[in-house]
VEXDREN-2710 file (C-alpha; in Angstrom, 1 decimal):
% VEXDREN-2710
k/r/px/py/pz
1/MET/-4.9/-26.2/24.4
2/THR/-6.3/-25.0/21.1
3/PHE/-4.8/-23.6/17.9
4/ALA/-7.8/-24.6/15.8
5/SER/-9.4/-21.2/15.1
6/ASP/-9.4/-17.6/16.3
7/ASN/-13.1/-18.2/16.6
8/TYR/-12.4/-20.5/19.5
9/SER/-11.2/-17.6/21.7
10/GLY/-13.4/-15.8/24.2
11/ALA/-14.3/-12.2/24.2
12/HIS/-11.7/-9.6/25.0
13/PRO/-12.2/-8.1/28.4
14/GLU/-12.5/-4.6/27.0
15/ILE/-15.3/-5.8/24.7
16/LEU/-17.1/-7.3/27.6
17/ALA/-16.8/-4.0/29.5
18/ALA/-18.2/-2.2/26.6
19/LEU/-21.2/-4.5/26.5
20/VAL/-21.9/-4.0/30.2
21/ALA/-21.7/-0.2/29.7
22/ALA/-24.1/-0.4/26.8
23/ASN/-26.6/-2.5/28.9
24/VAL/-28.2/0.5/30.5
25/GLY/-31.6/1.9/29.8
26/HIS/-33.5/1.7/26.6
27/GLU/-32.3/2.5/23.1
28/ILE/-34.2/2.6/19.8
29/SER/-34.0/-0.8/18.0
30/TYR/-32.8/-1.8/14.5
31/GLY/-29.9/0.5/14.3
32/ARG/-31.4/3.8/15.3
33/ASP/-29.6/3.8/18.6
34/SER/-26.9/6.2/19.7
35/TYR/-24.1/3.6/19.5
36/THR/-24.8/2.8/15.9
37/GLU/-25.0/6.4/14.9
38/ARG/-21.6/7.1/16.5
39/LEU/-20.2/4.0/14.8
40/GLN/-20.7/5.6/11.4
41/ASP/-18.2/8.4/12.4
42/VAL/-15.7/5.9/13.7
43/PHE/-15.7/3.8/10.5
44/ARG/-15.5/7.0/8.4
45/ALA/-12.4/7.9/10.4
46/HIS/-10.8/4.6/9.3
47/PHE/-12.2/4.4/5.7
48/GLY/-13.0/7.9/4.6
49/ASP/-15.9/10.3/4.5
50/ASP/-18.0/8.3/2.0
51/ALA/-17.9/5.1/4.0
52/ARG/-21.3/3.8/5.2
53/THR/-21.4/1.0/7.7
54/TYR/-24.1/-1.7/8.1
55/PRO/-23.6/-3.9/11.2
56/VAL/-24.7/-7.5/10.7
57/LEU/-24.7/-10.8/12.7
58/ASN/-21.9/-12.9/11.1
59/GLY/-19.4/-13.1/8.3
60/THR/-21.4/-15.3/5.9
61/GLY/-24.2/-12.8/6.2
62/ALA/-21.9/-9.9/5.6
63/ASN/-20.5/-11.5/2.4
64/VAL/-24.0/-12.4/1.1
65/VAL/-25.3/-8.9/1.7
66/ALA/-22.3/-7.2/0.2
67/LEU/-22.2/-9.4/-2.9
68/GLN/-25.9/-8.8/-3.5
69/ALA/-25.4/-5.1/-3.3
70/ALA/-22.7/-5.3/-5.9
71/CYS/-24.3/-7.7/-8.4
72/ASP/-27.4/-8.0/-10.5
73/ARG/-29.5/-11.2/-10.3
74/TRP/-27.6/-12.5/-13.3
75/GLY/-24.2/-11.6/-12.0
76/ALA/-21.2/-13.7/-11.2
77/VAL/-18.3/-13.3/-8.7
78/ILE/-14.7/-14.2/-9.5
79/CYS/-12.9/-15.6/-6.4
80/ALA/-10.0/-17.8/-5.4
81/ASP/-10.9/-21.5/-5.3
82/GLY/-10.1/-21.6/-1.6
83/ALA/-12.1/-18.5/-0.8
84/HIS/-14.4/-18.7/2.2
85/ILE/-17.4/-17.7/0.0
86/ASN/-16.6/-20.7/-2.2
87/VAL/-15.8/-23.5/0.3
88/ASP/-17.0/-22.5/3.8
89/GLU/-20.4/-20.8/3.4
90/CYS/-22.5/-23.8/2.4
91/GLY/-23.3/-22.3/-0.9
92/ALA/-25.0/-19.2/0.7
93/PRO/-23.8/-16.7/-1.9
94/GLU/-25.4/-18.9/-4.6
95/LYS/-28.4/-20.2/-2.6
96/ILE/-29.4/-17.0/-0.8
97/ALA/-28.0/-14.3/-3.1
98/GLY/-28.6/-16.3/-6.3
99/LEU/-25.1/-15.5/-7.6
100/LYS/-22.8/-17.6/-9.7
101/LEU/-19.3/-18.1/-8.2
102/LEU/-16.4/-18.4/-10.7
103/PRO/-13.5/-19.9/-8.6
104/VAL/-9.9/-19.9/-10.0
105/GLY/-6.7/-21.3/-8.6
106/ALA/-4.6/-18.9/-6.6
107/SER/-1.0/-19.3/-5.4
108/HIS/-0.9/-19.0/-1.6
109/GLY/-4.5/-17.9/-1.7
110/LYS/-3.9/-14.7/-3.5
111/LEU/-5.5/-13.8/-6.8
112/THR/-3.4/-12.0/-9.5
113/ILE/-4.7/-10.2/-12.6
114/ASP/-3.8/-13.2/-14.7
115/ASP/-5.9/-15.4/-12.4
116/VAL/-8.9/-13.0/-12.6
117/ARG/-8.5/-12.7/-16.4
118/ARG/-9.2/-16.4/-16.8
119/GLU/-12.9/-15.8/-15.8
120/ALA/-13.2/-12.2/-16.9
121/TRP/-14.9/-12.8/-20.2
122/GLY/-18.3/-13.2/-21.8
123/PHE/-19.7/-10.0/-20.3
124/ASP/-22.4/-9.7/-23.1
125/ASP/-23.1/-13.4/-23.5
126/GLU/-26.6/-14.1/-22.3
127/HIS/-25.8/-17.8/-21.9
128/ARG/-23.2/-17.1/-19.2
129/ALA/-23.6/-15.4/-15.8
130/ARG/-22.0/-12.0/-16.2
131/PRO/-18.8/-11.4/-14.2
132/GLN/-19.6/-8.3/-12.1
133/VAL/-17.5/-8.6/-9.0
134/VAL/-14.0/-9.8/-8.0
135/SER/-13.8/-10.9/-4.4
136/LEU/-10.5/-11.0/-2.5
137/THR/-9.9/-12.1/1.1
138/GLN/-7.7/-10.0/3.3
139/SER/-5.9/-11.6/5.0
140/THR/-6.4/-14.7/2.9
141/GLU/-7.6/-18.1/4.0
142/LEU/-4.0/-19.2/3.9
143/GLY/-2.7/-16.4/6.1
144/THR/-1.1/-14.3/3.4
145/VAL/-1.7/-10.6/2.8
146/TYR/-2.3/-8.5/-0.3
147/THR/-0.2/-5.3/-0.5
148/PRO/-2.0/-2.0/-1.3
149/ASP/-0.4/-2.1/-4.8
150/GLU/-1.6/-5.6/-5.5
151/ILE/-5.2/-4.7/-4.5
152/ARG/-5.0/-1.4/-6.5
153/ALA/-3.9/-3.3/-9.6
154/ILE/-6.7/-5.8/-9.4
155/ALA/-9.2/-3.0/-8.7
156/GLY/-8.0/-1.2/-11.8
157/PHE/-8.3/-4.3/-13.9
158/ALA/-11.8/-4.9/-12.6
159/HIS/-13.0/-1.4/-13.0
160/GLU/-11.8/-1.1/-16.6
161/ARG/-14.1/-4.0/-17.4
162/GLY/-17.1/-2.7/-15.5
163/MET/-16.6/-5.0/-12.5
164/LEU/-16.5/-4.0/-8.8
165/LEU/-14.1/-5.2/-6.1
166/HIS/-15.3/-6.8/-2.9
167/LEU/-13.0/-7.5/0.0
168/ASP/-13.8/-10.3/2.5
169/GLY/-12.2/-8.7/5.6
170/ALA/-12.8/-11.3/8.3
171/ARG/-9.2/-10.8/9.4
172/LEU/-8.7/-7.3/8.0
173/ALA/-7.2/-6.1/11.3
174/ASN/-4.5/-8.8/11.0
175/ALA/-3.7/-7.6/7.5
176/ALA/-3.4/-4.0/8.6
177/ALA/-1.1/-5.0/11.5
178/HIS/1.1/-6.9/9.1
179/LEU/1.3/-4.1/6.6
180/GLY/1.7/-1.3/9.1
181/GLU/-0.9/0.6/7.1
182/PRO/-4.3/2.2/8.0
183/PHE/-7.3/0.3/6.7
184/ARG/-8.0/2.9/4.0
185/ALA/-4.6/2.5/2.4
186/PHE/-5.5/-1.0/1.1
187/THR/-9.3/-0.5/0.8
188/THR/-10.7/3.0/0.0
189/ASP/-7.4/4.3/-1.5
190/ALA/-6.8/1.1/-3.4
191/GLY/-10.2/1.0/-5.2
192/VAL/-12.2/-1.4/-3.1
193/ASP/-15.9/-0.8/-3.6
194/ILE/-17.4/-2.8/-0.7
195/LEU/-16.1/-4.9/2.1
196/SER/-17.0/-7.2/4.9
197/PHE/-15.3/-6.2/8.1
198/GLY/-14.7/-8.8/10.7
199/GLY/-14.9/-8.4/14.5
200/THR/-15.5/-11.9/15.9
201/LYS/-12.0/-13.2/15.0
202/ASN/-10.5/-10.2/16.8
203/GLY/-12.1/-10.4/20.2
204/MET/-15.8/-9.6/19.7
205/ILE/-18.5/-12.0/20.8
206/LEU/-20.5/-11.7/17.6
207/GLY/-21.0/-9.2/14.9
208/GLU/-19.5/-8.2/11.6
209/ALA/-20.2/-5.2/9.3
210/VAL/-20.7/-4.4/5.6
211/VAL/-18.8/-1.2/4.8
212/VAL/-19.8/0.4/1.6
213/LEU/-17.1/2.6/0.0
214/ASN/-18.7/3.2/-3.4
215/PRO/-21.7/5.4/-2.5
216/ARG/-23.9/4.1/-5.4
217/LEU/-24.0/0.7/-3.7
218/ASN/-25.9/2.1/-0.7
219/ASN/-29.1/1.9/-2.7
220/GLY/-31.3/-0.8/-1.2
221/MET/-28.7/-1.9/1.4
222/ASP/-31.2/-1.6/4.2
223/TYR/-33.6/-3.9/2.4
224/LEU/-30.9/-6.4/1.5
225/ARG/-29.7/-6.6/5.1
226/LYS/-33.3/-7.2/6.4
227/SER/-34.3/-9.7/3.7
228/SER/-31.0/-11.6/4.2
229/MET/-31.9/-12.0/7.9
230/GLN/-29.0/-9.9/9.1
231/LEU/-30.8/-6.9/10.6
232/VAL/-30.1/-7.0/14.4
233/SER/-32.9/-5.7/16.5
234/LYS/-30.7/-4.8/19.5
235/MET/-28.0/-3.5/17.3
236/ARG/-26.4/-1.3/20.0
237/PHE/-24.8/-4.5/21.4
238/VAL/-23.0/-5.1/18.1
239/SER/-22.1/-1.5/17.6
240/ALA/-20.8/-1.1/21.2
241/GLN/-18.4/-3.9/20.5
242/PHE/-17.1/-2.3/17.3
243/LEU/-16.8/1.1/19.1
244/ALA/-14.6/-0.6/21.8
245/LEU/-12.6/-2.3/19.0
246/LEU/-12.1/0.6/16.6
247/ASP/-12.5/3.9/18.6
248/GLY/-8.9/3.4/19.9
249/ASP/-6.2/0.9/19.3
250/LEU/-7.7/-2.3/20.7
251/TRP/-8.1/-3.7/17.1
252/LEU/-4.4/-3.1/16.4
253/ARG/-3.1/-4.4/19.8
254/SER/-5.1/-7.6/19.5
255/ALA/-4.2/-8.3/15.8
256/THR/-0.6/-7.5/16.3
257/HIS/-0.4/-9.9/19.2
258/ALA/-2.0/-12.7/17.3
259/ASN/0.3/-12.1/14.3
260/THR/3.3/-12.0/16.6
261/MET/2.4/-15.4/18.2
262/ALA/2.0/-16.9/14.7
263/THR/5.5/-15.7/13.7
264/ARG/7.0/-17.0/17.0
265/LEU/5.5/-20.4/16.3
266/ALA/6.7/-20.5/12.7
267/GLU/10.2/-19.5/13.7
268/GLN/10.4/-22.5/16.2
269/ILE/9.0/-25.0/13.7
270/ARG/10.5/-24.2/10.3
271/ASP/13.9/-25.8/10.9
272/LEU/12.6/-29.1/12.4
273/PRO/13.4/-32.2/10.3
274/GLY/10.3/-33.2/8.3
275/ALA/8.5/-29.8/8.8
276/GLU/7.6/-27.7/5.8
277/ILE/5.7/-24.4/6.2
278/GLY/3.5/-24.1/3.2
279/HIS/2.8/-20.4/2.9
280/PRO/4.4/-17.1/4.1
281/VAL/3.4/-16.4/7.7
282/GLN/2.1/-12.9/7.4
283/ALA/-1.0/-12.8/9.6
284/ASN/-2.1/-15.2/12.4
285/ALA/-2.0/-18.5/10.6
286/VAL/0.7/-21.2/10.2
287/PHE/0.2/-23.9/7.7
288/VAL/2.7/-26.7/8.1
289/ARG/3.3/-30.2/6.7
290/LEU/4.5/-32.7/9.2
291/PRO/4.9/-36.5/9.1
292/ALA/1.7/-38.4/10.0
293/PRO/3.1/-39.8/13.3
294/VAL/4.0/-36.3/14.5
295/LEU/0.6/-34.9/13.6
296/ALA/-1.2/-37.9/15.3
297/GLY/0.8/-37.2/18.5
298/LEU/0.1/-33.5/18.4
299/HIS/-3.7/-34.2/18.0
300/GLU/-3.6/-35.9/21.4
301/GLN/-2.4/-32.8/23.1
302/PHE/-3.7/-29.8/21.0
303/SER/-6.8/-28.9/19.0
304/PHE/-6.2/-27.9/15.4
305/TYR/-7.5/-28.6/11.9
306/ASP/-6.0/-30.8/9.2
307/TRP/-6.4/-28.8/6.0
308/PRO/-7.6/-30.4/2.7
309/THR/-4.2/-29.5/1.2
310/GLY/-2.5/-32.0/3.6
311/GLU/-1.3/-29.3/5.9
312/ALA/-2.0/-28.7/9.6
313/ARG/-3.5/-25.2/10.2
314/TRP/-2.5/-23.5/13.4
315/MET/-4.3/-20.3/14.3
316/THR/-3.4/-17.8/17.0
317/SER/-5.6/-15.1/18.5
318/PHE/-5.5/-12.1/20.8
319/ASP/-5.3/-14.4/23.9
320/THR/-2.7/-16.9/22.7
321/THR/0.3/-16.7/25.0
322/PRO/4.0/-17.2/24.4
323/GLU/3.7/-20.2/26.7
324/ASP/1.0/-21.7/24.5
325/VAL/3.2/-21.3/21.5
326/ASP/6.3/-22.7/23.1
327/ALA/4.4/-25.7/24.4
328/LEU/3.2/-26.6/20.8
329/ALA/6.7/-26.1/19.4
330/LYS/8.3/-28.1/22.2
331/ALA/5.8/-31.0/21.7
332/THR/6.5/-31.0/18.0
333/SER/10.2/-31.1/18.5
334/GLN/9.8/-34.0/21.0
335/LEU/7.7/-36.0/18.6
336/VAL/10.2/-35.4/15.8
337/ASP/12.8/-36.9/18.1
338/LEU/10.6/-39.9/18.9
339/THR/10.0/-40.7/15.3
340/GLY/13.8/-40.6/14.6
341/LEU/13.6/-37.9/12.0
342/ARG/16.3/-35.8/13.6
343/THR/18.7/-38.7/13.5
344/LEU/17.8/-39.4/9.8
345/ASP/18.3/-35.7/9.0
END
């Protein structure tokens, strides 16, 4: 049984059905197909009339393309030290895009204006890469969620200094489900200029998208996507998945369920002796500190990652069941009993 990653889950049956339906006849390649054309209207319904969508293969590619669009060759990106672009993309934004990352510490994975201010300087210093973009992750790598007001404040701070705001939205649907807000409330309406929109972690087989909200960033996007090896030849099969996800409420149903399962798990774990939940559980991630013998016992029964912070990371997804959650919680409780922690408590 796995709680390692929402990437471990299979494809949602409705996504598979959409792929089968799209696998009929011939369509023009490289994004000139009818599915990708219709996808533009669907994304505009979620993000506003100026939104332009560029389907790509994966999340790292989406971030690399988006950051290139928002930066000059001498540009730098301010991000949280635990941001995916900083620690989980093998240096791709720096190697492929040629950009300097300026990571700063962030409480619970969320940047504040004061955090951004630490690196927002030296704009006219030719000896320093110029800060041009602030990159936030929504929901964050630690499962926390920015409110629309928090994003709006950082966007205002960035724009006042000539910087742009990028959002890594690998789990954007989980954030929207937690907030009870439409996507545009904490993106377009909050001042986000460009974002990476995730589908794989919410039931798709593969495929993400770069969504440009600031129209001036569309210039050259087709070339950036191709030269970054993210132009899909049979793009209809990526777009068909997004249509199934977003042209209706599948995205919300799946994300809400994943979030609910994480909350259910946290509620059963938080009062166990020796257990400490490290961050607010707002999306589909639970980070918990447990005694080493308990973790060792759990690793024999479940798949999950030990985080560099010393916490275990448990992820839920659209296909996590209440029975799965209850089994993990029960096993944790039993191991706590075996180690004598409950008696000591």
